[in-house]
C-alpha positions, 0 to 999 in steps of 0.5 A: 500499500502506497504510503505504508510505513515499513520500517526504521533503522537507527544509525550512529556513525562512530567519530573514528570512521575513515570517511571522516579523514579529509572531509574536512579537516578540522570541521568533519561532516559525513559525505553524502555518499556514506548516508546513501550506501546506508539507506541501499543496505537497509532498505526493506524488501530489497533481496533483489537489490536496488535499481536506481536512486531516483533522488536524494537531497541533503539538507543538514551536514552530519557530524562524528557520532550522531545518531540518526534515524533511516525512515522508509515508506512505500511509494507507487510500484517498486519504489520507497521514499526514505528519510534520514533525521537527527532527533527533529533536524531532517538530514536527507530525504529521497527515493528508491527504485528496487529490483524487480 
């Protein structure tokens, strides 16, 4: 059913995660590709894989050690809408198309 809440996953990126090295010295932020990888790896119903990241928007940077929640809802067809939040702060959102 479209709009159906499917899952939520907690994620805390450790302060010593290698992606913080060089991104950026003195003011580290998590690269968006690490967030996208977390979204794809935890996507419910994606046992056959993810066909496409059809949209992704980044609203707020993620600092070392922040606790995040990734939430998924169903869209039409083989799609999933996802969002990432850090408490009440919206970090990123987008849609995936699952392989069928």
